[in-house]
All heavy atoms as TSV, in Angstrom:
chain	resi	resn	atom	element	x	y	z
A	1	MET	N	N	57.332	-122.852	95.782
A	1	MET	CA	C	57.617	-123.232	97.160
A	1	MET	C	C	57.090	-124.631	97.445
A	1	MET	O	O	57.704	-125.345	98.217
A	1	MET	CB	C	56.985	-122.228	98.120
A	1	MET	CG	C	57.884	-121.105	98.466
A	1	MET	SD	S	57.415	-120.072	99.893
A	1	MET	CE	C	55.694	-119.897	99.771
A	2	ILE	N	N	55.940	-124.947	96.860
A	2	ILE	CA	C	55.379	-126.269	97.111
A	2	ILE	C	C	56.308	-127.356	96.585
A	2	ILE	O	O	56.566	-128.354	97.260
A	2	ILE	CB	C	53.964	-126.375	96.504
A	2	ILE	CG1	C	53.010	-125.438	97.224
A	2	ILE	CG2	C	53.447	-127.805	96.577
A	2	ILE	CD1	C	51.653	-125.328	96.562
A	3	GLY	N	N	56.830	-127.160	95.397
A	3	GLY	CA	C	57.748	-128.141	94.825
A	3	GLY	C	C	59.008	-128.303	95.663
A	3	GLY	O	O	59.480	-129.424	95.886
A	4	TYR	N	N	59.565	-127.210	96.156
A	4	TYR	CA	C	60.739	-127.255	97.011
A	4	TYR	C	C	60.431	-127.975	98.320
A	4	TYR	O	O	61.212	-128.795	98.790
A	4	TYR	CB	C	61.240	-125.835	97.261
A	4	TYR	CG	C	62.490	-125.788	98.103
A	4	TYR	CD1	C	63.709	-126.196	97.591
A	4	TYR	CD2	C	62.437	-125.321	99.419
A	4	TYR	CE1	C	64.841	-126.148	98.360
A	4	TYR	CE2	C	63.563	-125.276	100.201
A	4	TYR	CZ	C	64.774	-125.676	99.662
A	4	TYR	OH	O	65.889	-125.650	100.446
A	5	GLY	N	N	59.263	-127.693	98.906
A	5	GLY	CA	C	58.879	-128.325	100.158
A	5	GLY	C	C	58.651	-129.810	100.004
A	5	GLY	O	O	59.029	-130.608	100.879
A	6	VAL	N	N	58.054	-130.234	98.887
A	6	VAL	CA	C	57.833	-131.668	98.645
A	6	VAL	C	C	59.157	-132.395	98.490
A	6	VAL	O	O	59.338	-133.502	99.003
A	6	VAL	CB	C	56.912	-131.861	97.421
A	6	VAL	CG1	C	56.887	-133.315	96.987
A	6	VAL	CG2	C	55.528	-131.385	97.731
A	7	VAL	N	N	60.104	-131.789	97.809
A	7	VAL	CA	C	61.429	-132.405	97.665
A	7	VAL	C	C	62.117	-132.505	99.024
A	7	VAL	O	O	62.736	-133.523	99.344
A	7	VAL	CB	C	62.289	-131.631	96.658
A	7	VAL	CG1	C	63.725	-132.107	96.667
A	7	VAL	CG2	C	61.695	-131.730	95.272
A	8	MET	N	N	61.977	-131.484	99.872
A	8	MET	CA	C	62.564	-131.536	101.209
A	8	MET	C	C	61.942	-132.665	102.042
A	8	MET	O	O	62.639	-133.388	102.742
A	8	MET	CB	C	62.364	-130.195	101.941
A	8	MET	CG	C	63.290	-129.099	101.466
A	8	MET	SD	S	62.965	-127.480	102.184
A	8	MET	CE	C	62.907	-127.802	103.914
A	9	LEU	N	N	60.610	-132.814	101.945
A	9	LEU	CA	C	59.948	-133.895	102.673
A	9	LEU	C	C	60.380	-135.261	102.162
A	9	LEU	O	O	60.598	-136.184	102.945
A	9	LEU	CB	C	58.427	-133.753	102.555
A	9	LEU	CG	C	57.787	-132.685	103.416
A	9	LEU	CD1	C	56.332	-132.523	103.048
A	9	LEU	CD2	C	57.944	-133.022	104.881
A	10	ALA	N	N	60.521	-135.401	100.863
A	10	ALA	CA	C	60.937	-136.679	100.285
A	10	ALA	C	C	62.339	-137.043	100.741
A	10	ALA	O	O	62.612	-138.203	101.062
A	10	ALA	CB	C	60.874	-136.630	98.768
A	11	ARG	N	N	63.222	-136.068	100.798
A	11	ARG	CA	C	64.593	-136.341	101.254
A	11	ARG	C	C	64.629	-136.693	102.733
A	11	ARG	O	O	65.442	-137.487	103.182
A	11	ARG	CB	C	65.483	-135.139	100.979
A	11	ARG	CG	C	65.836	-135.005	99.532
A	11	ARG	CD	C	66.800	-133.865	99.289
A	11	ARG	NE	N	67.101	-133.793	97.869
A	11	ARG	CZ	C	67.485	-132.709	97.257
A	11	ARG	NH1	N	67.642	-131.593	97.944
A	11	ARG	NH2	N	67.738	-132.719	95.982
A	12	ALA	N	N	63.753	-136.081	103.526
A	12	ALA	CA	C	63.744	-136.339	104.962
A	12	ALA	C	C	63.179	-137.724	105.289
A	12	ALA	O	O	63.545	-138.324	106.285
A	12	ALA	CB	C	62.934	-135.270	105.680
A	13	TRP	N	N	62.268	-138.237	104.450
A	13	TRP	CA	C	61.593	-139.496	104.753
A	13	TRP	C	C	62.150	-140.698	104.024
A	13	TRP	O	O	61.600	-141.792	104.125
A	13	TRP	CB	C	60.114	-139.367	104.476
A	13	TRP	CG	C	59.410	-138.560	105.500
A	13	TRP	CD1	C	59.782	-138.377	106.792
A	13	TRP	CD2	C	58.207	-137.821	105.332
A	13	TRP	NE1	N	58.886	-137.557	107.439
A	13	TRP	CE2	C	57.908	-137.212	106.568
A	13	TRP	CE3	C	57.357	-137.607	104.263
A	13	TRP	CZ2	C	56.813	-136.406	106.751
A	13	TRP	CZ3	C	56.245	-136.820	104.467
A	13	TRP	CH2	C	55.984	-136.218	105.694
A	14	THR	N	N	63.214	-140.538	103.251
A	14	THR	CA	C	63.787	-141.693	102.562
A	14	THR	C	C	65.038	-142.154	103.275
A	14	THR	O	O	65.748	-141.373	103.904
A	14	THR	CB	C	64.137	-141.361	101.094
A	14	THR	OG1	O	65.019	-140.234	101.077
A	14	THR	CG2	C	62.896	-141.057	100.289
A	15	ALA	N	N	65.291	-143.463	103.175
A	15	ALA	CA	C	66.466	-144.025	103.848
A	15	ALA	C	C	67.751	-143.653	103.108
A	15	ALA	O	O	68.762	-143.347	103.731
A	15	ALA	CB	C	66.329	-145.546	103.930
A	16	THR	N	N	67.718	-143.666	101.781
A	16	THR	CA	C	68.903	-143.283	101.021
A	16	THR	C	C	68.720	-141.879	100.488
A	16	THR	O	O	67.642	-141.517	100.040
A	16	THR	CB	C	69.126	-144.252	99.847
A	16	THR	OG1	O	67.989	-144.194	98.989
A	16	THR	CG2	C	69.320	-145.671	100.336
A	17	ARG	N	N	69.754	-141.120	100.523
A	17	ARG	CA	C	69.692	-139.725	100.102
A	17	ARG	C	C	70.108	-139.546	98.634
A	17	ARG	O	O	70.159	-138.435	98.145
A	17	ARG	CB	C	70.614	-138.870	100.976
A	17	ARG	CG	C	70.339	-139.030	102.432
A	17	ARG	CD	C	69.489	-137.922	102.918
A	17	ARG	NE	N	69.298	-138.093	104.355
A	17	ARG	CZ	C	68.276	-137.639	104.985
A	17	ARG	NH1	N	67.348	-137.014	104.352
A	17	ARG	NH2	N	68.149	-137.816	106.261
A	18	ARG	N	N	70.435	-140.624	97.940
A	18	ARG	CA	C	70.893	-140.493	96.562
A	18	ARG	C	C	69.737	-140.385	95.591
A	18	ARG	O	O	68.846	-141.218	95.575
A	18	ARG	CB	C	71.730	-141.705	96.163
A	18	ARG	CG	C	73.074	-141.730	96.831
A	18	ARG	CD	C	73.868	-142.883	96.332
A	18	ARG	NE	N	73.822	-143.900	97.381
A	18	ARG	CZ	C	73.975	-145.178	97.185
A	18	ARG	NH1	N	74.163	-145.644	95.987
A	18	ARG	NH2	N	73.927	-146.024	98.174
A	19	GLY	N	N	69.783	-139.372	94.747
A	19	GLY	CA	C	68.861	-139.251	93.653
A	19	GLY	C	C	67.386	-139.212	94.011
A	19	GLY	O	O	66.573	-139.823	93.328
A	20	VAL	N	N	67.047	-138.492	95.046
A	20	VAL	CA	C	65.634	-138.399	95.434
A	20	VAL	C	C	64.957	-137.416	94.478
A	20	VAL	O	O	65.383	-136.288	94.316
A	20	VAL	CB	C	65.494	-137.903	96.883
A	20	VAL	CG1	C	64.036	-137.691	97.228
A	20	VAL	CG2	C	66.117	-138.881	97.827
A	21	ARG	N	N	63.894	-137.897	93.858
A	21	ARG	CA	C	63.118	-137.035	92.957
A	21	ARG	C	C	61.672	-137.151	93.335
A	21	ARG	O	O	61.166	-138.232	93.607
A	21	ARG	CB	C	63.303	-137.457	91.503
A	21	ARG	CG	C	64.718	-137.232	91.031
A	21	ARG	CD	C	64.859	-137.662	89.610
A	21	ARG	NE	N	66.275	-137.630	89.290
A	21	ARG	CZ	C	66.729	-137.523	88.081
A	21	ARG	NH1	N	65.903	-137.468	87.072
A	21	ARG	NH2	N	68.015	-137.483	87.851
A	22	ALA	N	N	61.001	-136.038	93.352
A	22	ALA	CA	C	59.584	-136.035	93.712
A	22	ALA	C	C	58.829	-135.186	92.705
A	22	ALA	O	O	59.274	-134.121	92.311
A	22	ALA	CB	C	59.391	-135.474	95.105
A	23	LEU	N	N	57.703	-135.706	92.272
A	23	LEU	CA	C	56.829	-134.932	91.426
A	23	LEU	C	C	56.000	-134.035	92.327
A	23	LEU	O	O	55.225	-134.508	93.158
A	23	LEU	CB	C	55.914	-135.851	90.608
A	23	LEU	CG	C	54.882	-135.185	89.718
A	23	LEU	CD1	C	55.601	-134.323	88.678
A	23	LEU	CD2	C	54.028	-136.213	89.059
A	24	ALA	N	N	56.191	-132.742	92.204
A	24	ALA	CA	C	55.573	-131.798	93.147
A	24	ALA	C	C	54.054	-131.788	93.027
A	24	ALA	O	O	53.360	-131.905	94.023
A	24	ALA	CB	C	56.124	-130.407	92.912
A	25	MET	N	N	53.541	-131.645	91.835
A	25	MET	CA	C	52.111	-131.504	91.708
A	25	MET	C	C	51.645	-131.984	90.336
A	25	MET	O	O	52.425	-132.049	89.393
A	25	MET	CB	C	51.712	-130.036	91.865
A	25	MET	CG	C	52.028	-129.464	93.202
A	25	MET	SD	S	51.598	-127.751	93.321
A	25	MET	CE	C	49.840	-127.899	93.358
A	26	ASN	N	N	50.377	-132.295	90.269
A	26	ASN	CA	C	49.741	-132.600	89.002
A	26	ASN	C	C	49.739	-131.330	88.148
A	26	ASN	O	O	49.471	-130.237	88.677
A	26	ASN	CB	C	48.322	-133.070	89.293
A	26	ASN	CG	C	47.591	-133.512	88.051
A	26	ASN	OD1	O	47.957	-133.184	86.945
A	26	ASN	ND2	N	46.543	-134.273	88.280
A	27	PRO	N	N	50.017	-131.403	86.863
A	27	PRO	CA	C	50.031	-130.170	86.048
A	27	PRO	C	C	48.704	-129.411	86.052
A	27	PRO	O	O	48.704	-128.182	85.991
A	27	PRO	CB	C	50.350	-130.690	84.648
A	27	PRO	CG	C	51.038	-131.981	84.843
A	27	PRO	CD	C	50.474	-132.563	86.106
A	28	LEU	N	N	47.596	-130.121	86.158
A	28	LEU	CA	C	46.305	-129.422	86.200
A	28	LEU	C	C	46.163	-128.599	87.472
A	28	LEU	O	O	45.656	-127.472	87.446
A	28	LEU	CB	C	45.152	-130.415	86.075
A	28	LEU	CG	C	45.047	-131.110	84.727
A	28	LEU	CD1	C	43.951	-132.163	84.771
A	28	LEU	CD2	C	44.789	-130.115	83.623
A	29	VAL	N	N	46.624	-129.145	88.585
A	29	VAL	CA	C	46.567	-128.398	89.837
A	29	VAL	C	C	47.509	-127.203	89.772
A	29	VAL	O	O	47.172	-126.103	90.221
A	29	VAL	CB	C	46.911	-129.317	91.040
A	29	VAL	CG1	C	46.990	-128.516	92.330
A	29	VAL	CG2	C	45.910	-130.422	91.154
A	30	LEU	N	N	48.665	-127.390	89.192
A	30	LEU	CA	C	49.634	-126.302	89.056
A	30	LEU	C	C	49.049	-125.163	88.224
A	30	LEU	O	O	49.165	-123.977	88.574
A	30	LEU	CB	C	50.926	-126.836	88.435
A	30	LEU	CG	C	52.111	-125.898	88.400
A	30	LEU	CD1	C	52.537	-125.557	89.811
A	30	LEU	CD2	C	53.251	-126.536	87.650
A	31	LEU	N	N	48.395	-125.492	87.118
A	31	LEU	CA	C	47.785	-124.459	86.291
A	31	LEU	C	C	46.658	-123.758	87.025
A	31	LEU	O	O	46.470	-122.550	86.876
A	31	LEU	CB	C	47.260	-125.078	84.982
A	31	LEU	CG	C	48.318	-125.461	83.958
A	31	LEU	CD1	C	47.682	-126.197	82.794
A	31	LEU	CD2	C	49.078	-124.245	83.482
A	32	THR	N	N	45.897	-124.483	87.815
A	32	THR	CA	C	44.803	-123.869	88.554
A	32	THR	C	C	45.328	-122.903	89.620
A	32	THR	O	O	44.810	-121.792	89.758
A	32	THR	CB	C	43.940	-124.951	89.233
A	32	THR	OG1	O	43.456	-125.835	88.234
A	32	THR	CG2	C	42.794	-124.347	89.981
A	33	LEU	N	N	46.352	-123.326	90.353
A	33	LEU	CA	C	46.871	-122.472	91.425
A	33	LEU	C	C	47.603	-121.253	90.888
A	33	LEU	O	O	47.415	-120.133	91.375
A	33	LEU	CB	C	47.796	-123.277	92.343
A	33	LEU	CG	C	47.110	-124.336	93.202
A	33	LEU	CD1	C	48.171	-125.137	93.952
A	33	LEU	CD2	C	46.134	-123.715	94.169
A	34	ILE	N	N	48.432	-121.451	89.881
A	34	ILE	CA	C	49.212	-120.324	89.354
A	34	ILE	C	C	48.375	-119.483	88.398
A	34	ILE	O	O	48.418	-118.269	88.434
A	34	ILE	CB	C	50.501	-120.811	88.681
A	34	ILE	CG1	C	51.422	-121.384	89.748
A	34	ILE	CG2	C	51.198	-119.694	87.940
A	34	ILE	CD1	C	52.683	-121.979	89.221
A	35	GLY	N	N	47.604	-120.136	87.549
A	35	GLY	CA	C	46.786	-119.403	86.584
A	35	GLY	C	C	45.724	-118.552	87.243
A	35	GLY	O	O	45.397	-117.467	86.765
A	36	GLY	N	N	45.171	-119.015	88.318
A	36	GLY	CA	C	44.149	-118.258	89.018
A	36	GLY	C	C	44.711	-117.219	89.963
A	36	GLY	O	O	43.999	-116.349	90.436
A	37	ALA	N	N	45.990	-117.312	90.244
A	37	ALA	CA	C	46.675	-116.385	91.170
A	37	ALA	C	C	45.938	-116.306	92.508
A	37	ALA	O	O	45.669	-115.243	93.046
A	37	ALA	CB	C	46.836	-115.000	90.559
A	38	HIS	N	N	45.626	-117.448	93.046
A	38	HIS	CA	C	44.905	-117.495	94.308
A	38	HIS	C	C	45.884	-117.416	95.481
A	38	HIS	O	O	47.002	-117.882	95.411
A	38	HIS	CB	C	44.110	-118.797	94.428
A	38	HIS	CG	C	43.018	-118.903	93.411
A	38	HIS	ND1	N	41.882	-118.161	93.475
A	38	HIS	CD2	C	42.918	-119.662	92.305
A	38	HIS	CE1	C	41.113	-118.457	92.453
A	38	HIS	NE2	N	41.712	-119.365	91.715
A	39	ASN	N	N	45.405	-116.858	96.568
A	39	ASN	CA	C	46.218	-116.788	97.783
A	39	ASN	C	C	46.380	-118.162	98.414
A	39	ASN	O	O	47.294	-118.371	99.221
A	39	ASN	CB	C	45.581	-115.830	98.796
A	39	ASN	CG	C	45.686	-114.401	98.337
A	39	ASN	OD1	O	46.565	-114.044	97.572
A	39	ASN	ND2	N	44.770	-113.570	98.800
A	40	ASP	N	N	45.529	-119.101	98.048
A	40	ASP	CA	C	45.645	-120.453	98.593
A	40	ASP	C	C	46.961	-121.101	98.190
A	40	ASP	O	O	47.540	-121.874	98.951
A	40	ASP	CB	C	44.490	-121.332	98.109
A	40	ASP	CG	C	43.151	-120.837	98.610
A	40	ASP	OD1	O	43.146	-120.063	99.587
A	40	ASP	OD2	O	42.132	-121.211	98.005
A	41	ALA	N	N	47.445	-120.804	97.000
A	41	ALA	CA	C	48.714	-121.376	96.546
A	41	ALA	C	C	49.869	-120.877	97.398
A	41	ALA	O	O	50.768	-121.643	97.757
A	41	ALA	CB	C	48.962	-121.029	95.085
A	42	ILE	N	N	49.857	-119.619	97.748
A	42	ILE	CA	C	50.910	-119.059	98.598
A	42	ILE	C	C	50.842	-119.681	99.996
A	42	ILE	O	O	51.855	-120.069	100.561
A	42	ILE	CB	C	50.787	-117.527	98.667
A	42	ILE	CG1	C	50.993	-116.934	97.286
A	42	ILE	CG2	C	51.785	-116.948	99.660
A	42	ILE	CD1	C	50.659	-115.471	97.182
A	43	MET	N	N	49.620	-119.802	100.531
A	43	MET	CA	C	49.437	-120.396	101.854
A	43	MET	C	C	49.918	-121.844	101.854
A	43	MET	O	O	50.613	-122.274	102.768
A	43	MET	CB	C	47.975	-120.350	102.273
A	43	MET	CG	C	47.741	-120.963	103.635
A	43	MET	SD	S	46.080	-121.586	103.881
A	43	MET	CE	C	45.910	-122.777	102.591
A	44	ALA	N	N	49.560	-122.598	100.822
A	44	ALA	CA	C	49.986	-123.993	100.751
A	44	ALA	C	C	51.495	-124.106	100.641
A	44	ALA	O	O	52.109	-124.997	101.248
A	44	ALA	CB	C	49.321	-124.680	99.557
A	45	GLY	N	N	52.122	-123.206	99.921
A	45	GLY	CA	C	53.578	-123.210	99.809
A	45	GLY	C	C	54.263	-122.976	101.145
A	45	GLY	O	O	55.192	-123.700	101.513
A	46	PHE	N	N	53.805	-121.964	101.863
A	46	PHE	CA	C	54.372	-121.700	103.193
A	46	PHE	C	C	54.160	-122.876	104.138
A	46	PHE	O	O	55.035	-123.241	104.908
A	46	PHE	CB	C	53.756	-120.450	103.812
A	46	PHE	CG	C	54.354	-119.158	103.324
A	46	PHE	CD1	C	53.551	-118.164	102.793
A	46	PHE	CD2	C	55.706	-118.931	103.405
A	46	PHE	CE1	C	54.084	-116.970	102.352
A	46	PHE	CE2	C	56.271	-117.738	102.962
A	46	PHE	CZ	C	55.452	-116.759	102.432
A	47	LEU	N	N	52.976	-123.489	104.066
A	47	LEU	CA	C	52.670	-124.600	104.966
A	47	LEU	C	C	53.511	-125.832	104.670
A	47	LEU	O	O	54.029	-126.465	105.587
A	47	LEU	CB	C	51.174	-124.940	104.865
A	47	LEU	CG	C	50.639	-125.895	105.919
A	47	LEU	CD1	C	50.834	-125.296	107.307
A	47	LEU	CD2	C	49.164	-126.146	105.681
A	48	VAL	N	N	53.700	-126.158	103.392
A	48	VAL	CA	C	54.506	-127.335	103.039
A	48	VAL	C	C	55.961	-127.129	103.453
A	48	VAL	O	O	56.596	-128.041	104.000
A	48	VAL	CB	C	54.401	-127.639	101.524
A	48	VAL	CG1	C	55.429	-128.666	101.078
A	48	VAL	CG2	C	53.002	-128.124	101.199
A	49	VAL	N	N	56.504	-125.952	103.213
A	49	VAL	CA	C	57.877	-125.664	103.622
A	49	VAL	C	C	57.993	-125.696	105.137
A	49	VAL	O	O	58.969	-126.231	105.693
A	49	VAL	CB	C	58.367	-124.327	103.037
A	49	VAL	CG1	C	59.719	-123.941	103.607
A	49	VAL	CG2	C	58.468	-124.417	101.537
A	50	GLY	N	N	57.007	-125.176	105.845
A	50	GLY	CA	C	57.031	-125.216	107.319
A	50	GLY	C	C	57.002	-126.633	107.865
A	50	GLY	O	O	57.749	-126.964	108.795
A	51	ILE	N	N	56.173	-127.484	107.278
A	51	ILE	CA	C	56.137	-128.882	107.718
A	51	ILE	C	C	57.447	-129.587	107.412
A	51	ILE	O	O	57.969	-130.357	108.226
A	51	ILE	CB	C	54.945	-129.606	107.055
A	51	ILE	CG1	C	53.638	-129.063	107.616
A	51	ILE	CG2	C	55.025	-131.105	107.266
A	51	ILE	CD1	C	52.408	-129.529	106.880
A	52	ALA	N	N	58.017	-129.308	106.250
A	52	ALA	CA	C	59.290	-129.923	105.886
A	52	ALA	C	C	60.399	-129.491	106.850
A	52	ALA	O	O	61.233	-130.312	107.251
A	52	ALA	CB	C	59.678	-129.552	104.453
A	53	LEU	N	N	60.401	-128.234	107.234
A	53	LEU	CA	C	61.409	-127.780	108.201
A	53	LEU	C	C	61.181	-128.370	109.583
A	53	LEU	O	O	62.141	-128.635	110.300
A	53	LEU	CB	C	61.404	-126.240	108.258
A	53	LEU	CG	C	61.974	-125.560	107.026
A	53	LEU	CD1	C	61.705	-124.065	107.072
A	53	LEU	CD2	C	63.461	-125.818	106.902
A	54	ALA	N	N	59.938	-128.612	109.954
A	54	ALA	CA	C	59.662	-129.254	111.242
A	54	ALA	C	C	60.162	-130.685	111.249
A	54	ALA	O	O	60.709	-131.154	112.248
A	54	ALA	CB	C	58.169	-129.215	111.532
A	55	VAL	N	N	59.997	-131.373	110.127
A	55	VAL	CA	C	60.479	-132.751	110.025
A	55	VAL	C	C	62.001	-132.785	110.088
A	55	VAL	O	O	62.593	-133.700	110.669
A	55	VAL	CB	C	59.961	-133.417	108.714
A	55	VAL	CG1	C	60.678	-134.717	108.418
A	55	VAL	CG2	C	58.470	-133.623	108.802
A	56	LYS	N	N	62.645	-131.757	109.535
A	56	LYS	CA	C	64.106	-131.692	109.533
A	56	LYS	C	C	64.673	-131.107	110.837
A	56	LYS	O	O	65.841	-130.818	110.922
A	56	LYS	CB	C	64.588	-130.876	108.337
A	56	LYS	CG	C	64.317	-131.582	107.020
A	56	LYS	CD	C	64.790	-130.768	105.875
A	56	LYS	CE	C	66.272	-130.966	105.737
A	56	LYS	NZ	N	66.846	-130.381	104.517
A	57	LYS	N	N	63.801	-130.919	111.850
A	57	LYS	CA	C	64.200	-130.460	113.186
A	57	LYS	C	C	64.734	-129.022	113.192
A	57	LYS	O	O	65.757	-128.715	113.789
A	57	LYS	CB	C	65.268	-131.391	113.785
A	57	LYS	CG	C	64.908	-132.847	113.784
A	57	LYS	CD	C	64.012	-133.170	114.934
A	57	LYS	CE	C	63.953	-134.673	115.075
A	57	LYS	NZ	N	62.704	-135.276	114.974
A	58	HIS	N	N	64.025	-128.135	112.502
A	58	HIS	CA	C	64.306	-126.701	112.542
A	58	HIS	C	C	63.050	-125.987	113.047
A	58	HIS	O	O	62.296	-125.401	112.278
A	58	HIS	CB	C	64.681	-126.174	111.154
A	58	HIS	CG	C	65.934	-126.774	110.592
A	58	HIS	ND1	N	67.178	-126.478	111.095
A	58	HIS	CD2	C	66.122	-127.658	109.588
A	58	HIS	CE1	C	68.087	-127.164	110.397
A	58	HIS	NE2	N	67.461	-127.890	109.489
A	59	PRO	N	N	62.794	-126.038	114.368
A	59	PRO	CA	C	61.495	-125.581	114.873
A	59	PRO	C	C	61.243	-124.087	114.709
A	59	PRO	O	O	60.102	-123.682	114.477
A	59	PRO	CB	C	61.543	-125.962	116.347
A	59	PRO	CG	C	62.973	-126.059	116.693
A	59	PRO	CD	C	63.663	-126.523	115.441
A	60	ILE	N	N	62.252	-123.250	114.827
A	60	ILE	CA	C	62.050	-121.811	114.719
A	60	ILE	C	C	61.604	-121.442	113.315
A	60	ILE	O	O	60.630	-120.699	113.126
A	60	ILE	CB	C	63.333	-121.043	115.092
A	60	ILE	CG1	C	63.760	-121.386	116.529
A	60	ILE	CG2	C	63.145	-119.550	114.921
A	60	ILE	CD1	C	62.749	-121.005	117.587
A	61	TRP	N	N	62.301	-121.962	112.311
A	61	TRP	CA	C	61.934	-121.678	110.927
A	61	TRP	C	C	60.607	-122.323	110.566
A	61	TRP	O	O	59.820	-121.751	109.807
A	61	TRP	CB	C	63.016	-122.122	109.955
A	61	TRP	CG	C	64.197	-121.196	109.969
A	61	TRP	CD1	C	65.433	-121.452	110.476
A	61	TRP	CD2	C	64.232	-119.872	109.485
A	61	TRP	NE1	N	66.229	-120.351	110.324
A	61	TRP	CE2	C	65.517	-119.368	109.710
A	61	TRP	CE3	C	63.301	-119.035	108.875
A	61	TRP	CZ2	C	65.891	-118.089	109.349
A	61	TRP	CZ3	C	63.680	-117.757	108.498
A	61	TRP	CH2	C	64.965	-117.296	108.751
A	62	ALA	N	N	60.325	-123.491	111.139
A	62	ALA	CA	C	59.037	-124.154	110.885
A	62	ALA	C	C	57.889	-123.293	111.417
A	62	ALA	O	O	56.884	-123.114	110.736
A	62	ALA	CB	C	59.031	-125.542	111.528
A	63	LEU	N	N	58.048	-122.768	112.623
A	63	LEU	CA	C	57.013	-121.878	113.184
A	63	LEU	C	C	56.854	-120.606	112.361
A	63	LEU	O	O	55.738	-120.124	112.163
A	63	LEU	CB	C	57.351	-121.518	114.625
A	63	LEU	CG	C	57.134	-122.623	115.648
A	63	LEU	CD1	C	57.699	-122.204	116.999
A	63	LEU	CD2	C	55.665	-122.936	115.762
A	64	PHE	N	N	57.956	-120.085	111.865
A	64	PHE	CA	C	57.894	-118.878	111.056
A	64	PHE	C	C	57.089	-119.116	109.792
A	64	PHE	O	O	56.184	-118.345	109.458
A	64	PHE	CB	C	59.321	-118.401	110.712
A	64	PHE	CG	C	59.337	-117.267	109.731
A	64	PHE	CD1	C	59.021	-115.987	110.156
A	64	PHE	CD2	C	59.674	-117.474	108.410
A	64	PHE	CE1	C	59.024	-114.928	109.252
A	64	PHE	CE2	C	59.685	-116.430	107.509
A	64	PHE	CZ	C	59.370	-115.154	107.926
A	65	PHE	N	N	57.400	-120.196	109.044
A	65	PHE	CA	C	56.707	-120.450	107.787
A	65	PHE	C	C	55.246	-120.845	108.023
A	65	PHE	O	O	54.368	-120.441	107.241
A	65	PHE	CB	C	57.451	-121.519	106.984
A	65	PHE	CG	C	58.599	-120.973	106.196
A	65	PHE	CD1	C	59.895	-121.047	106.680
A	65	PHE	CD2	C	58.398	-120.352	104.977
A	65	PHE	CE1	C	60.947	-120.533	105.970
A	65	PHE	CE2	C	59.454	-119.809	104.258
A	65	PHE	CZ	C	60.737	-119.902	104.754
A	66	CYS	N	N	54.970	-121.620	109.055
A	66	CYS	CA	C	53.573	-121.973	109.339
A	66	CYS	C	C	52.764	-120.752	109.776
A	66	CYS	O	O	51.576	-120.646	109.446
A	66	CYS	CB	C	53.525	-123.074	110.395
A	66	CYS	SG	S	54.040	-124.677	109.765
A	67	SER	N	N	53.390	-119.831	110.507
A	67	SER	CA	C	52.671	-118.624	110.896
A	67	SER	C	C	52.438	-117.706	109.691
A	67	SER	O	O	51.430	-117.014	109.618
A	67	SER	CB	C	53.403	-117.885	112.004
A	67	SER	OG	O	54.660	-117.418	111.558
A	68	CYS	N	N	53.363	-117.728	108.734
A	68	CYS	CA	C	53.134	-116.964	107.499
A	68	CYS	C	C	51.958	-117.545	106.725
A	68	CYS	O	O	51.205	-116.829	106.090
A	68	CYS	CB	C	54.384	-116.978	106.626
A	68	CYS	SG	S	55.698	-115.915	107.235
A	69	ALA	N	N	51.813	-118.859	106.772
A	69	ALA	CA	C	50.682	-119.517	106.097
A	69	ALA	C	C	49.352	-119.154	106.767
A	69	ALA	O	O	48.343	-119.020	106.104
A	69	ALA	CB	C	50.875	-121.031	106.089
A	70	ALA	N	N	49.390	-118.995	108.078
A	70	ALA	CA	C	48.155	-118.683	108.802
A	70	ALA	C	C	47.737	-117.219	108.662
A	70	ALA	O	O	46.604	-116.875	108.875
A	70	ALA	CB	C	48.338	-119.006	110.280
A	71	ARG	N	N	48.638	-116.379	108.312
A	71	ARG	CA	C	48.350	-114.954	108.204
A	71	ARG	C	C	47.498	-114.710	107.021
A	71	ARG	O	O	46.654	-114.162	106.703
A	71	ARG	CB	C	49.627	-114.165	108.098
A	71	ARG	CG	C	49.416	-112.695	108.039
A	71	ARG	CD	C	50.629	-111.978	108.565
A	71	ARG	NE	N	50.579	-110.597	108.247
A	71	ARG	CZ	C	50.079	-109.680	109.035
A	71	ARG	NH1	N	49.587	-110.028	110.191
A	71	ARG	NH2	N	50.062	-108.428	108.698
């Protein structure tokens, strides 16, 4: 989810929409979050997607994902 949210943010903040590529995370951070199976990774994923949806002017879905992160 974090990778998808970062790509959504990159597309929303760039002037040209062609070929936007974003490196989601450092591989060491990815191994720590997934390898440890921490709830923080899930919370961060919901929060990044919620912020990306807020930037894209989808307030209902943004509130939904941010509230899932807070739970």
